[in-house]
C-alpha positions in Angstrom: 0.0 0.0 0.0 2.9 2.4 0.8 4.4 1.8 -2.6 1.2 2.5 -4.4 0.8 5.8 -2.4 4.3 6.9 -3.4 3.7 6.5 -7.1 0.3 8.2 -7.0 1.6 10.9 -4.7 4.4 11.8 -7.1 1.9 11.8 -9.9 -0.4 14.3 -8.3 2.2 16.4 -6.4 2.1 19.2 -9.0 -1.5 20.0 -8.0 -0.3 21.7 -4.8 3.2 22.9 -5.8 3.7 26.2 -7.5 6.1 26.6 -10.4 9.5 27.7 -8.9 9.6 30.3 -11.6 6.7 32.1 -9.9 8.9 32.7 -6.9 11.6 34.2 -9.0 9.2 36.5 -10.7 8.0 38.0 -7.4 9.6 41.3 -6.9 11.6 41.9 -3.7 10.4 45.5 -3.7 6.9 44.3 -3.0 8.1 42.3 0.0 10.0 45.4 1.2 6.9 47.5 0.8 4.8 45.1 2.8 7.3 45.0 5.5 7.2 48.8 5.8 3.5 49.1 5.7 3.2 46.4 8.3 5.0 48.5 10.8 4.3 52.0 9.4 2.9 53.3 12.7 6.0 52.3 14.6 8.3 53.6 11.9 6.5 57.0 11.8 6.5 57.2 15.6 10.2 56.4 15.7 10.9 59.1 13.1 8.9 61.7 15.1 10.8 60.7 18.3 14.1 61.2 16.6 12.9 64.5 15.1 11.7 65.6 18.6 15.1 64.7 20.1 16.9 66.6 17.4 14.6 69.6 18.0 15.5 69.6 21.7 19.2 69.4 20.9 19.2 72.2 18.3 17.2 74.6 20.4 19.7 74.3 23.2 22.7 74.7 21.0 24.6 78.0 20.9 24.0 79.8 17.5 27.1 80.2 15.3 27.5 83.2 13.0 29.5 83.4 9.8 31.0 86.5 8.2 32.6 86.6 4.7 35.1 88.9 3.1 35.7 88.8 -0.7 39.2 89.5 -2.0 40.4 90.0 -5.6 43.8 88.2 -6.2 45.6 90.2 -8.9 48.1 88.3 -11.0 51.4 90.0 -11.9 51.3 90.6 -15.6 53.8 92.3 -18.0 52.7 95.2 -20.1 53.9 93.5 -23.3 53.0 89.8 -23.6 54.6 87.2 -26.0 52.4 84.9 -28.0 53.4 82.1 -25.6 52.2 84.1 -22.7 48.8 84.7 -24.4 48.2 81.0 -24.9 49.5 79.8 -21.6 48.3 82.6 -19.5 45.1 80.8 -18.4 46.9 77.8 -17.0 49.5 80.0 -15.3 46.9 82.3 -13.8 44.9 79.3 -12.4 48.1 77.8 -10.8 49.0 81.3 -9.4 45.5 81.7 -8.1 45.4 78.3 -6.4 48.8 79.0 -4.9 47.5 82.3 -3.3 44.5 80.5 -1.9 46.8 78.0 -0.2 48.8 80.8 1.2 45.7 82.3 2.7 45.1 78.9 4.4 48.7 78.8 5.7 49.6 78.6 9.4 51.6 81.8 9.2 48.7 83.9 8.1 46.4 82.3 10.7 48.8 82.9 13.6 49.3 86.5 12.6 45.6 87.1 12.3 45.1 85.6 15.8 47.8 87.9 17.2 46.3 90.9 15.4 42.8 90.3 16.8 44.0 89.0 20.2 41.6 86.1 20.2 42.9 84.8 23.5 41.0 87.7 25.2 37.8 86.1 24.1 36.5 83.3 26.4 35.4 81.3 23.3 39.0 80.9 22.2 41.1 81.4 25.4 43.1 78.1 25.9 43.7 79.0 29.5 40.0 78.6 30.3 40.2 74.9 29.4 42.5 74.2 32.4 39.7 75.4 34.7 37.2 72.8 33.5 37.0 69.4 35.2 37.7 67.7 31.9 40.9 69.7 31.5 42.0 69.0 35.1 41.5 65.2 34.6 43.4 65.2 31.3 46.2 67.2 32.9 46.4 64.9 35.9 46.6 61.8 33.7 49.3 63.2 31.6 47.3 63.4 28.3 47.7 67.2 28.2 50.0 69.8 29.7 49.0 71.7 32.9 47.8 74.9 31.2 47.6 76.8 34.5 51.3 76.4 35.2 52.4 77.2 31.6 53.9 80.5 30.8 51.9 82.1 28.0 53.3 84.4 25.4 51.4 85.9 22.5 52.9 83.4 20.1 52.2 80.5 22.4 48.6 81.6 22.8 48.2 82.0 19.1 49.7 78.5 18.5 47.3 77.0 21.0 44.3 78.7 19.4 45.4 77.8 15.8 43.8 74.3 15.6 40.4 75.4 16.6 40.8 78.6 14.5 41.6 76.7 11.3 38.5 74.6 11.7 36.3 77.7 11.7 38.2 79.4 8.8 37.0 78.6 5.3 38.6 79.8 2.1 36.4 79.3 -1.0 37.7 80.3 -4.5 35.0 81.4 -6.9 35.1 79.5 -10.2 36.0 81.3 -13.4 37.2 84.4 -11.5 40.1 85.7 -9.5 37.9 86.2 -6.4 38.1 84.3 -3.2 35.8 84.3 -0.2 37.3 84.2 3.3 34.7 83.1 5.9 35.0 82.7 9.7 32.5 81.2 12.1 32.1 82.3 15.7 29.5 82.4 18.4 29.9 86.2 18.4 28.6 87.9 15.3 30.9 90.9 15.6 34.0 88.7 16.2 33.3 86.7 13.0 33.3 89.8 10.9 36.4 91.1 12.7 38.4 88.0 12.2 37.4 87.5 8.5 38.6 91.1 7.7 41.7 90.6 9.8 42.7 87.4 7.8 42.3 89.3 4.5 44.4 92.3 5.8 47.1 90.0 7.2 47.3 88.1 3.9 47.8 91.3 1.9 50.3 92.8 4.5 52.2 89.5 4.8 52.6 89.4 1.0 53.9 93.0 0.9 56.3 92.3 3.8 57.6 89.2 2.1 58.1 91.0 -1.1 59.9 93.9 0.7 62.3 91.4 2.4 63.0 89.6 -0.9 63.7 93.0 -2.6 66.1 94.1 0.1 67.9 90.8 0.0 68.2 90.9 -3.8 69.4 94.5 -3.6 72.1 93.7 -1.1 73.3 90.7 -3.2 73.3 92.8 -6.4 75.4 95.5 -4.8 78.0 92.9 -3.7 78.1 91.4 -7.2 78.4 94.9 -8.8 81.7 95.6 -6.9 83.3 92.4 -8.1 82.0 92.8 -11.6 83.4 96.4 -11.8 86.9 95.2 -10.7 86.8 92.4 -13.3 85.8 94.8 -16.1 88.6 97.2 -15.3 91.2 94.3 -15.3 90.0 93.0 -18.7 90.1 96.5 -20.3 93.6 97.0 -19.0 94.7 93.7 -20.5 93.2 94.6 -23.9 95.0 97.9 -24.0 98.3 96.4 -23.0 98.1 93.8 -25.8 97.4 96.5 -28.4 100.3 98.6 -27.4 102.7 95.6 -27.3 101.7 94.4 -30.8 101.4 97.9 -32.3 97.9 97.3 -33.5 95.8 100.3 -34.3 92.3 99.4 -35.4 93.4 96.0 -36.8 90.0 95.1 -38.0 89.4 98.3 -40.0 93.0 99.0 -41.2 95.5 96.1 -41.1 93.1 93.3 -41.9 91.3 95.4 -44.6 94.6 96.4 -46.4 96.0 92.9 -46.5 92.8 91.5 -47.6 92.5 94.0 -50.4 96.0 93.3 -51.6 95.3 89.5 -51.7 92.1 90.1 -53.6 93.9 92.3 -56.3 96.8 89.9 -56.7 94.5 86.9 -57.0 92.5 88.6 -59.8 95.7 89.6 -61.7 97.1 86.0 -61.2 93.9 84.5 -62.7 94.2 86.9 -65.7 97.9 86.1 -66.2 97.4 82.4 -66.0 94.7 82.7 -68.7 97.1 84.6 -71.0 99.9 82.2 -70.2 97.7 79.3 -71.2 96.7 80.9 -74.5 100.4 81.7 -75.2 101.5 78.3 -74.2 98.9 76.7 -76.6 100.1 78.7 -79.5 103.8 78.0 -78.6 103.1 74.3 -78.4 101.4 74.4 -81.9 104.5 76.0 -83.4 107.0 73.9 -81.5 105.3 70.7 -82.3 105.0 71.4 -86.1 107.2 69.2 -88.4 110.4 70.7 -89.8 109.9 72.4 -93.2 106.2 72.5 -92.7 104.2 75.6 -93.7 103.6 77.4 -90.4 101.2 79.8 -92.0 98.4 77.3 -91.8 98.6 77.0 -88.0 95.7 78.5 -86.0 98.1 80.6 -83.9 99.5 82.1 -87.1 96.3 82.4 -89.2 94.4 84.3 -86.5 97.1 87.1 -86.8 95.6 90.0 -88.9 98.9 90.9 -90.5 99.6 87.4 -91.7 96.0 87.3 -93.0 96.5 90.5 -95.0 99.7 89.1 -96.4 98.1 85.9 -97.4 95.3 87.9 -99.1 97.9 89.9 -101.1 99.6 86.6 -102.1 96.3 85.3 -103.4 95.6 88.5 -105.4 99.1 88.2 -107.0 98.4 84.6 -108.0 95.1 85.5 -109.5 96.5 88.3 -111.6 99.4 86.1 -112.8 97.0 83.4 -113.9 94.9 85.9 -115.9 98.1 87.3 -117.6 99.2 83.8 -118.5 95.9 83.0 -120.1 95.6 86.3 -121.9 99.2 87.1 -122.9 101.2 84.0 -122.4 104.2 83.3 -120.2 106.5 85.2 -122.5 104.8 88.5 -122.2 106.4 91.3 -120.1 103.3 91.6 -118.0 103.6 88.0 -117.0 107.2 88.6 -115.8 106.0 91.6 -113.9 103.2 89.6 -112.3 105.5 86.8 -111.5 107.7 89.3 -109.6 104.7 90.6 -107.6 103.8 87.1 -106.6 107.3 86.4 -105.4 107.3 89.6 -103.4 103.9 88.7 -101.9 105.1 85.2 -100.9 108.2 86.7 -99.3 106.1 89.1 -97.3 103.9 86.2 -96.1 107.0 84.2 -95.0 108.4 87.3 -93.2 105.1 87.9 -91.4 104.8 84.3 -90.3 108.3 84.4 -88.9 107.5 87.5 -87.0 104.3 85.9 -85.6 106.2 82.8 -84.5 108.8 85.0 -82.8 106.1 87.0 -81.2 104.3 83.9 -79.8 107.4 82.6 -78.2 108.1 86.0 -76.5 104.6 86.3 -75.3 104.7 82.8 -73.8 107.9 83.5 -71.9 106.6 86.9 -70.7 103.4 85.3 -69.4 105.3 82.7 -67.6 107.5 85.3 -65.9 104.5 87.4 -64.9 102.7 84.4 -63.4 105.8 83.5 -61.3 106.0 87.0 -60.0 102.4 87.2 -59.0 102.6 83.8 -57.2 105.5 85.2 -55.2 103.5 88.3 -54.3 100.5 86.1 -53.3 102.5 83.9 -51.0 104.0 86.9 -49.3 100.5 88.5 -48.8 99.1 85.3 -47.4 101.9 85.0 -44.8 101.3 88.6 -43.7 97.5 88.0 -43.4 98.0 84.9 -41.3 100.2 86.8 -38.9 97.6 89.5 -38.6 94.8 86.9 -38.1 96.7 85.3 -35.2 97.1 88.7 -33.5 93.4 89.5 -34.2 92.4 86.2 -32.6 94.2 87.0 -29.4 92.8 90.5 -29.6 89.2 89.2 -30.2 89.5 87.0 -27.1 90.4 90.0 -25.0 87.8 92.2 -26.7 85.0 89.6 -26.1 86.0 89.3 -22.4 85.8 93.1 -22.1 82.4 93.2 -23.8 81.1 90.3 -21.7 82.2 92.0 -18.5 80.8 95.3 -19.6 77.3 93.7 -20.4 77.3 91.8 -17.1 78.1 95.0 -15.3 75.5 97.0 -17.1 72.8 94.4 -16.5 73.5 94.2 -12.8 73.6 98.0 -12.6 70.2 98.2 -14.3 68.8 95.4 -12.1 70.1 97.1 -9.0 68.4 100.4 -10.0 65.1 98.5 -10.7 65.3 96.7 -7.4 65.7 99.9 -5.5 62.8 101.4 -7.3 60.6 98.2 -6.7 61.6 98.4 -3.0 60.3 101.9 -2.7 56.9 101.1 -4.4 55.3 97.6 -3.9 52.0 96.6 -5.5 49.6 94.5 -3.4 48.9 90.9 -4.3 45.2 91.3 -3.6 42.6 93.8 -2.5 39.4 93.6 -0.6 36.4 94.1 -2.9 33.7 93.3 -0.3 34.6 93.5 3.4 32.9 91.4 5.9 29.9 92.8 7.8 28.3 91.7 11.0 25.8 88.9 10.2 22.2 89.3 11.2 21.3 85.6 11.6 23.3 82.5 12.5 24.2 79.8 10.0 24.3 77.1 12.6 22.4 75.2 13.7 19.9 75.1 10.8 17.0 74.0 13.0 14.4 73.2 10.4 16.8 71.4 8.2 18.3 69.4 11.0 14.9 68.4 12.3 13.7 67.3 8.9 16.9 65.4 8.4 16.5 63.8 11.8 12.9 62.8 10.9 14.0 61.3 7.6 16.9 59.5 9.3 14.5 58.2 11.9 12.2 56.9 9.2 15.2 55.4 7.4 16.4 53.6 10.5 12.8 52.4 11.2 12.5 51.1 7.7 15.9 49.3 8.0 14.9 47.9 11.4 11.6 46.6 9.9 13.4 45.0 7.0 16.0 43.5 9.4 13.3 42.1 11.7 11.6 40.4 8.7 15.0 39.0 7.6 15.6 37.7 11.1 12.0 36.3 11.3 12.4 32.7 10.3 8.8 31.6 10.9 6.4 30.5 8.2 4.1 33.4 7.5 2.4 32.6 4.1 1.4 29.7 1.9 4.3 30.7 -0.4 6.7 30.1 2.5 5.5 26.5 2.7 6.4 25.7 -0.8 9.6 27.8 -1.1 11.2 27.0 2.3 9.8 23.5 3.1 9.8 22.3 -0.6 6.5 20.4 0.0 2.9 21.0 -1.2 0.4 23.0 0.8 -2.5 20.8 1.7 -4.7 23.6 3.2 -4.6 26.8 5.2 -6.6 26.9 8.5 -7.7 30.4 9.6 -7.0 32.0 13.0 -10.0 31.4 15.3 -11.7 33.9 17.6 -10.8 33.9 21.2 -14.3 32.5 22.0 -13.5 29.5 19.8 -10.1 28.5 21.0 -11.3 26.1 23.7 -10.4 22.6 22.7 -13.9 21.2 23.2 -15.2 23.9 20.8 -12.5 23.7 18.1 -12.7 19.8 18.0 -16.3 20.0 16.7 -16.0 23.0 14.5 -16.6 21.0 11.3 -19.9 19.7 12.9 -21.0 22.8 14.7 -20.1 25.4 12.0 -20.2 23.6 8.7 -20.4 26.8 6.7 -17.4 28.5 8.4 -14.1 29.3 6.8 -12.4 26.7 9.0 -14.8 24.0 7.8 -14.1 24.9 4.2 -10.4 24.7 4.8 -10.9 21.2 6.3 -12.8 20.2 3.1 -9.9 21.5 1.0 -7.6 19.2 3.0 -10.0 16.3 2.6 -10.1 16.8 -1.2 -6.3 16.9 -1.3 -6.1 13.6 0.6 -8.6 11.9 -1.7 -6.8 13.3 -4.9 -3.3 12.3 -3.6 -4.0 8.6 -4.1 -7.2 8.4 -6.0 -6.8 4.7 -6.9 -6.4 3.6 -3.2 -9.4 2.3 -1.5 -7.8 2.2 1.9 -5.7 5.1 3.4 -3.7 5.4 6.6 -2.8 9.0 7.4 -0.4 10.2 10.1 -0.9 13.8 11.4 2.1 15.2 13.3 3.9 18.5 13.9 7.2 19.9 15.1 6.2 20.9 18.6 3.1 20.9 20.8 0.5 23.6 20.5 0.6 23.8 16.7 -3.0 22.5 16.3 -2.4 19.0 14.9 -4.9 17.3 17.2 -7.7 19.7 16.4 -6.9 19.3 12.7 -6.9 15.6 13.0 -10.3 15.5 14.7 -11.9 17.8 12.2 -10.3 16.1 9.2 -11.5 12.7 10.5 -15.1 14.2 10.8 -14.9 15.5 7.3 -13.9 12.0 5.9 -16.6 10.4 8.1 -19.3 12.0 5.9 -18.2 10.0 2.9 -15.9 7.2 4.1 -15.8 4.8 7.0 -13.3 6.6 9.1 -11.3 5.8 12.3 -9.4 8.4 14.3 -6.5 6.9 16.4 -4.9 8.8 19.3 -1.3 7.4 19.3 0.0 10.1 21.6 0.2 7.8 24.7 2.2 10.4 26.7 -0.1 13.3 26.4 -3.4 12.1 24.9 -5.5 15.0 23.6 -8.2 13.5 21.4 -10.3 12.3 24.3 -10.1 15.7 26.0 -11.1 17.5 22.8 -14.1 15.3 22.2 -14.9 15.1 25.9 -14.7 11.3 26.1 -14.7 9.5 29.4 -11.4 9.3 31.3 -9.8 5.9 31.7 -11.3 4.6 28.4 -9.7 1.6 26.9 -7.9 2.3 23.7 -4.8 1.7 21.5 -2.5 0.5 24.2 -5.1 -2.0 25.4 -5.9 -3.2 21.9 -2.3 -3.8 21.0 -1.4 -5.5 24.3 -4.5 -7.7 23.9 -6.1 -6.7 27.2 -9.2 -5.4 25.4 -11.2 -6.2 22.2 -11.7 -3.8 19.3 -15.4 -3.3 20.3 -14.4 -2.3 23.8 -11.9 0.2 22.6 -13.8 2.0 19.8 -16.0 5.0 20.7 -18.4 6.9 18.4 -18.6 10.7 18.1 -22.0 12.0 18.7 -23.6 13.6 15.6 -21.0 11.9 13.3 -20.1 8.6 11.8 -16.6 8.9 13.0 -15.1 6.2 15.3 -12.4 7.1 17.8 -9.7 4.8 19.1 -8.3 6.6 22.2 -4.8 6.1 23.4 -5.9 3.9 26.3 -3.9 3.1 29.4 -0.6 4.9 29.3 2.2 2.2 29.0 5.6 2.5 30.7 7.3 2.8 27.3 5.0 3.8 24.4 7.8 3.6 21.8 8.3 -0.2 22.4 4.6 -0.7 21.9 4.6 1.1 18.6 7.7 -0.8 17.4 6.1 -4.2 18.2 4.7 -6.5 15.6 1.4 -6.6 17.4 1.0 -2.9 16.6 1.6 -3.5 12.9 -0.8 -6.4 12.9 -3.4 -4.3 14.7 -3.0 -1.5 12.2 -3.3 -3.9 9.3 -6.5 -5.4 10.9 -8.0 -1.9 11.3 -7.3 -1.0 7.7 -9.4 -3.9 6.5 -12.4 -2.6 8.5 -12.0 1.2 7.9 -11.5 3.1 4.6 -9.7 6.0 6.2 -7.6 5.8 9.3 -6.2 9.0 10.7 -3.5 8.7 13.4 -2.8 11.7 15.7 0.9 11.2 16.8 3.2 13.1 19.2 5.4 15.9 17.8 8.5 14.9 15.8 11.0 17.0 17.7 10.0 15.6 21.2 9.8 11.8 20.6 10.3 9.3 17.8 6.8 7.9 17.8 5.8 9.7 14.6 8.9 8.4 12.8 8.0 4.8 13.7 4.4 5.2 12.7 5.1 7.1 9.4 6.7 4.0 7.8 3.4 2.1 8.3 1.1 4.8 6.8 0.2 5.7 3.2 0.7 9.4 3.9 1.9 12.0 6.4 0.3 15.3 7.0 2.6 17.9 8.7 1.0 20.7 10.7 2.8 24.1 11.2 1.7 27.2 13.0 1.7 30.5 11.1 4.0 33.2 12.5 5.3 30.7 15.2 7.0 27.6 13.7 10.5 28.2 12.5 10.9 26.9 9.0 14.3 25.3 9.8 12.6 23.3 12.6 9.8 22.2 10.3 12.2 21.3 7.5 14.2 19.3 9.9 11.1 17.4 11.0 10.1 16.7 7.4 13.6 15.4 6.6 13.5 13.0 9.6 10.1 11.7 8.4 11.4 11.1 4.9 14.5 9.2 6.2 12.1 7.0 8.2 10.4 6.1 4.9 7.4 8.4 5.6 5.5 9.6 2.5 4.8 13.3 3.0 1.4 14.0 1.7 1.4 17.8 2.4 1.8 20.6 4.9 -1.1 22.3 6.7 -0.6 26.0 7.7 -2.6 26.5 10.8 -3.8 29.7 12.6 -3.2 32.1 9.7 -4.9 35.5 10.0 -6.1 35.9 6.5 -6.9 39.6 6.9 -3.4 40.3 8.3 -1.7 38.1 5.8 -3.5 39.7 2.9 -2.7 43.2 4.1 1.0 42.7 5.0 2.2 39.6 3.1 0.1 39.7 0.0 -1.6 36.4 0.9 -4.9 36.4 -1.0 -7.1 33.5 0.1 -10.0 34.5 -2.0 -12.5 33.1 0.5 -14.1 36.5 1.0 -15.0 36.6 -2.7 -17.2 33.6 -2.3 -19.1 34.8 0.8 -16.9 33.4 3.6 -16.5 35.9 6.4 -15.8 35.7 10.1 -19.3 34.3 10.7 -19.2 31.7 8.0 -20.7 31.4 4.5 -22.9 34.4 3.6 -23.9 33.4 0.1 -22.8 35.5 -2.8 -22.9 33.2 -5.8 -25.9 31.0 -5.0 -23.7 28.0 -3.9 -24.3 26.4 -0.5 -21.4 24.6 1.1 -23.0 22.1 3.5 -21.8 19.1 5.4 -21.8 16.9 2.3 -19.9 19.3 0.1 -16.6 18.0 -1.1 -15.4 21.3 -2.5 
């Protein structure tokens, strides 16, 4: 029977289990909102309490005033800017401005401002007053601080002692995209705040002027010392230059000596080039004549032909030959004119020969003359070059001395100019900043901002309340909703039993609720459980059900009785009270004390007819626990108990066994292996889910088949409001007084839902 129930139970288990994806789809923010609304009154009350406490604190606090002075920090700029200064001026100005802001925050400016305003004369800042307080006395006695009463105070020591607290009240705020900075100071005295703020601005400006004056004086002194040594060095270099000139006999070498030698070399070089060109031409003509073969006609040489005289002679020779040829053709060779012409031709040829000889002699003379001239010019050039090299060496030494003199003179002039400028700058210093908006005495305090603090405290209180509410819900490990049953216990929900009124919590009343109030919400929940039991193993004709819980007081006995009464309407049902330590079924149904029951039946001291009792107004049969045995667990582990249970299952269709809690004794574990299903009862908002899960695990290890879980004593109205638990019974006419109609359906004693 147990195997059949297991197969059928797994088949129909999805009827009661929700898809796990549904749990993932549920938004955590909804759970958070429900947690907040559940404790909204307490959260608001806590927020108001925190706001009230903050109001009390801020109204007893001493007001603090803030005064602000605005200063313009002026950058030092040249009158003429280079293009690099134009492009990089923004970055330089920003760095300069930030530097000045940090200088205002410096310790030196703060200490001077404290001394200027004599803040130690104010009780608010006087460090000597701290020694008079009991806290200061204790700290001084323990060695954590110095004994301020015995300390000798100077103005500087007082200012140093005040500085830490002073710096915390001083605020320097640069204004973006401008050269303005705001200097603010906070004090309990409105007049003092304005006085100190203006004093800090004045000290900053005066301190910068004083620093510049000191730097100028220091620079001026150093420049004067350097000028003396530079003047001595300049005089020495000038004397060395003049001595060298006199020794070498140089008078304006650069303009005279070097210029004359250079001009001579230039003229000789030009003449030498011309001479070499003439010598080359003459040498070419000379070589033509020299290389001509002996007896050759020299008149055909280029050097001879280009001579105009030779050319004219050759022309006359040609005319004589032409005339002689004409005479020979006209008169013959014997004619006197022919003889005359022949004589003219000879004279012309002699003239040509004479002119050629003269040209050859002339070429030779010109070549020799050109060579002589070239040699003379080369000698002159060599002599001029030697003279110039000597002058250059002297000029090099002279240049070194001259450059040293010029360098010393420039250095001296520069230092002299800088010294004069420094003296002028020392006489007139421009301020690094100026006050554009002096601090005035404030009319109202800046601290504490009472309304803002109270509102923040209220919001903070609400926030803490919300966090506390969420934390409490996180720490609450009880089962609150039907969803918790399936997500935390991983078992199907069989039914949910409502929380009963105080007038109905008596066991004798609750045990007969199904009979006395058949139209109530509780009875309908019992019918739901009955339907679940019947559908869990629909093919089984006989069922043995075990009802148990984790701890006493979770309502398992009341549920067992009412579930048995519900089954008794349609099935032959037996309710067995197996809790032989603390029997509760007999008390609930007001049965006679000392009645024989399960222990007597198993031990064989009584028959079944003697042990069974009928419930008035119902077909339900009860098998009480009977006489309490010395060791109930041994009785349940016996074979006789198994045989008795098998015998009873042949007589009854439904057997419901009310067993002790799982966490107290092991009776339920023993019985669960003999049943076809186990119903586990948990109490809403009371049973920790870890405890219930542990009990279910123990039952499964004992081969118990978990049929489902019953969530008992759930306040539907509260659960719907704070946990989103929507039972839906109200939509069908079920209220606190039972079924009220609504859809024309009547749920009576025979209804199976």
